[in-house]
C-alpha positions, 0 to 999 in steps of 0.5 A, spaced: 104 738 209 100 735 204 103 733 197 099 732 191 101 731 184 102 738 180 097 737 175 091 732 173 087 728 177 089 726 184 094 720 184 093 714 189 099 715 193 098 715 200 098 721 204 104 726 203 110 726 208 108 729 215 112 733 220 108 733 226 109 726 229 116 723 230 116 716 228 123 715 225 130 715 229 134 722 228 140 718 223 138 714 218 141 706 218 147 706 213 147 701 207 154 699 209 153 697 216 156 690 217 149 686 218 146 690 212 152 690 207 153 682 208 145 681 207 145 686 201 151 682 198 148 675 199 141 677 196 144 681 191 148 675 188 141 671 189 137 677 185 143 677 179 142 669 178 135 670 178 135 675 173 140 672 169 136 665 169 130 668 167 132 673 162 136 668 158 131 662 158 124 666 158 126 673 156 123 676 163 126 680 168 122 679 175 121 684 180 125 681 186 124 687 191 118 684 195 122 677 196 128 682 198 123 685 203 120 678 206 127 675 207 130 681 211 123 681 215 125 674 216 132 675 218 130 681 223 125 676 227 131 671 229 133 673 236 140 673 235 145 679 236 145 684 231 140 680 226 135 684 230 137 690 227 133 688 221 127 689 224 128 696 222 123 698 216 129 702 213 134 697 213 129 692 210 128 698 205 135 698 203 136 690 202 130 690 198 133 696 194 139 692 193 136 685 190 131 689 186 137 693 183 142 687 182 136 683 178 135 688 173 142 690 172 144 683 171 138 681 166 137 688 163 143 692 163 148 688 162 146 681 160 142 683 154 147 688 151 153 684 151 149 678 148 148 683 142 155 682 139 155 675 141 149 673 137 152 677 131 158 672 132 163 678 134 165 675 141 171 679 141 166 685 143 163 682 149 168 685 154 168 692 151 160 692 150 160 689 158 165 695 159 160 700 156 154 697 159 157 698 166 158 705 164 151 706 162 148 702 168 152 707 172 150 713 169 143 711 169 142 710 176 146 717 178 141 721 173 135 718 177 138 719 184 140 726 182 133 728 179 128 723 183 122 728 186 123 733 181 117 736 177 119 731 172 119 725 176 116 727 182 115 722 188 108 723 189 107 720 182 105 712 182 111 708 181 107 702 182 112 697 184 115 702 189 108 702 193 108 694 193 114 694 196 113 699 201 106 696 203 109 689 204 114 692 209 109 696 213 104 690 213 109 685 215 111 690 221 104 692 223 100 686 222 093 687 223 088 689 218 093 691 213 097 685 213 090 681 212 088 685 206 095 685 203 096 678 204 089 676 201 090 681 195 097 677 194 094 670 194 089 673 188 095 676 184 099 669 185 093 665 183 091 669 177 098 669 175 098 662 175 092 662 171 096 666 166 091 672 168 095 679 168 093 681 175 099 685 176 096 690 170 090 690 175 094 692 181 097 698 177 091 700 175 089 701 183 095 705 183 097 710 177 095 716 174 088 715 172 088 718 165 095 715 163 092 708 165 086 709 161 090 710 155 095 705 157 089 700 157 086 703 151 093 701 147 093 694 150 086 693 148 087 695 141 094 691 140 090 685 142 084 686 138 087 689 132 089 683 128 082 679 129 078 685 128 082 690 123 086 684 120 092 688 122 098 687 126 100 693 129 107 692 131 109 688 125 107 695 121 111 699 126 105 703 128 106 703 136 114 705 134 111 711 130 107 713 136 112 712 141 117 717 136 112 722 136 110 722 143 117 721 146 120 727 142 114 731 145 116 728 152 123 731 151 121 738 149 116 737 156 122 735 160 126 741 157 120 746 159 120 743 166 128 744 167 126 752 166 127 756 172 121 760 173 122 767 175 129 767 173 132 766 179 140 764 179 142 757 180 143 755 187 149 752 190 148 745 193 144 744 199 144 738 204 137 738 205 135 741 198 130 746 201 133 752 197 134 748 191 127 746 191 125 753 193 128 756 186 121 754 182 116 756 187 115 748 189 118 747 196 114 741 197 119 737 192 126 735 194 129 737 187 128 743 184 129 746 177 136 748 178 138 741 180 133 737 175 137 741 169 144 740 172 142 732 173 140 732 166 146 735 163 150 731 167 147 725 164 148 728 157 155 729 158 156 722 162 153 718 157 157 721 151 163 720 155 161 713 155 160 713 148 167 715 147 169 709 151 165 704 147 168 707 141 175 706 143 174 699 146 170 697 140 175 699 135 171 704 131 176 708 131 180 707 124 174 703 122 169 710 121 171 717 118 172 722 123 165 725 122 162 719 122 165 717 129 163 724 132 156 723 129 156 716 132 158 718 139 153 724 139 147 719 137 149 714 142 149 719 148 143 722 146 139 715 145 142 713 151 138 719 155 132 719 151 131 711 152 132 713 159 127 718 160 122 715 156 122 708 160 122 712 166 116 716 165 112 710 162 115 706 169 113 712 173 105 712 171 104 705 169 109 700 172 111 697 165 117 700 161 117 699 154 125 698 154 125 693 148 121 697 143 124 704 145 131 700 143 128 697 137 126 705 135 134 707 136 136 701 132 131 703 126 134 710 126 141 707 126 139 703 120 135 709 116 142 713 117 146 707 114 150 705 120 155 699 119 153 693 122 158 693 128 157 700 130 150 699 130 150 693 134 154 697 139 150 703 139 144 698 140 147 695 146 149 701 149 142 704 149 139 698 152 144 698 158 140 704 160 132 705 162 131 699 167 135 701 172 133 708 172 126 705 173 127 700 178 131 705 182 125 710 182 121 704 184 125 703 190 126 711 192 118 711 192 118 705 197 123 709 201 119 715 201 113 712 203 116 709 209 120 715 211 114 720 210 113 721 218 120 722 220 121 729 224 125 733 221 122 730 214 127 733 209 134 731 212 131 724 213 129 723 206 135 726 203 139 721 207 135 715 206 135 716 199 143 717 199 143 710 203 138 707 198 143 709 192 149 706 196 145 700 197 143 699 189 150 701 187 153 695 191 147 691 188 150 693 181 157 691 183 155 684 185 151 684 179 157 686 174 161 680 178 156 675 177 155 677 169 162 677 168 163 670 171 157 667 168 156 670 161 160 665 157 157 659 160 150 661 159 152 664 152 156 658 149 150 653 152 145 657 147 142 661 153 142 668 149 136 673 151 131 672 146 130 680 145 138 680 143 136 675 138 131 680 135 136 686 135 141 682 131 136 679 126 133 686 125 140 689 124 142 683 119 136 684 115 136 691 114 130 696 113 124 696 109 124 703 106 116 703 107 118 702 115 121 709 115 114 712 112 110 709 117 114 711 123 114 718 121 106 718 119 104 715 126 109 720 129 104 725 128 098 723 132 103 720 137 106 727 138 099 731 138 096 726 144 102 727 148 102 734 147 094 734 149 095 730 155 101 734 158 107 732 162 103 730 168 099 725 164 104 722 159 098 720 154 102 719 148 107 715 151 103 711 155 098 709 149 104 707 145 107 703 151 100 699 151 100 698 144 108 695 144 107 691 151 100 688 148 099 683 153 093 679 152 087 681 156 091 686 160 087 691 157 081 688 160 084 688 167 087 695 167 080 698 165 076 693 169 080 695 175 079 703 173 072 702 173 072 698 180 077 704 183 072 709 180 066 706 183 069 705 190 071 712 190 064 714 189 061 709 194 066 712 199 063 719 198 056 717 200 053 722 205 059 727 204 056 734 205 063 738 205 069 739 201 074 737 206 070 731 208 070 729 201 078 730 200 078 725 206 074 720 204 078 720 197 084 720 200 082 714 204 079 710 198 086 711 195 089 708 201 085 702 200 086 701 193 093 702 194 094 696 199 090 692 194 094 694 188 100 692 192 098 685 194 096 684 187 103 686 184 106 682 190 103 676 188 104 677 181 112 678 182 112 671 187 109 668 180 115 671 176 120 668 181 117 661 181 118 661 174 125 659 176 123 652 176 121 652 169 127 655 167 132 650 170 
């Protein structure tokens, strides 16, 4: 069975799950097996510490999935008793899922939100905010677990960091030509990153949706050259934010369309293998159909809103706000958390970059426009910021697992079981991250080590809103909405254009567009002499596989450079 994206040009994802060869055990390894669980806890502590140190000192949160995979491989090479079990690709996948989850959870989902009330001078609200952020993190990951591999977030889409993790694990297991290509690409990625060249951007361009990445690259270039060519700082004028608002609203509407049940079939009950659930919309290739997609997103709305109620109570908002104002705050917080989650997830799925800071800033600006008081607004911003990054990271990890499990027989039950174990591994990593943050935040914050992005949020809250800003946002929301509408849900053109404008990494646009040109040229070269449509498809799949391996190496090398920044941080 071959799976391709529902629309748009074929993505670079390797071949779809096969059901004709048996290469996986009948039972997926469990995350709570003693050896696996111990390694998960130890590496999750390391990941959480790495995330905290880098987010508070340099303002970045590295992807530690490749590090986790490498450590698990090395442990599996130790010929001592139960350690040999770690030679399993699937156990290595569980470990890398946990360490990457703990890194993003500690840095983005927990440390950044609780730093907002601290930087505001309300240290009494740090613990309530930590409770709210924990709820946001938990719901964030639960919703992704429920809706991954649906029409909204299909496994066949890029999820670039997931491909990098999977290819690293496979190359370490098989060696040979793949290992050489991946290793050489990783060296290039590392050296480029050391020289301040955004090699990860080129790696992403070898993996993602061509149309989405084309808009992403254009956005990066426009953001880089607008200040010198047009004498306009687009970010300072909130142009990208306006585009993201328009594109985000259309993206939500498109997500709602995908939730519809074609043919009017009644809602299916839960099915262990998810086959019946997927079949209700005529797409049996997907493990999550429209019924479960709809249910998962509705669960997200309810749980995020319930979490907002907890934050309101713990943060002392009851009594300090009118009843209508409090109800409006709770509804806005629940909706903002879900919107933030989906926009960040869609951008990460296509481009490997997620504009979490920018989308949270949009929520902040909306709060200022609605004249929400300072403390409720700070809690709203912190709660919103807790969602998104873990959602994206879990998507990367599920993509890696999906690639590693695609030869299992029978495939679907094994895939569902493996995804469940990955979720358990990440929840364990989240728990470790929560413990580390709870113990470490006071020492870091009192030493002046507060995430830079949290300081920006507080500065914006205290300085207020320029009336001209809202006009700009509304004006630029129109082209953002139109571009997103034209591209459709499979390409996310508006969201990716706005993401490029917001990320604005120097020279990353050239790397993205240059890599897309190389990818196109290589595909054309592989087609030389082709006479039949079947042969062309086979050549295109092979060129996508080759490009995916190179892209994975570039991303892995860049990730290693992120980890090396620890020395600078210390």
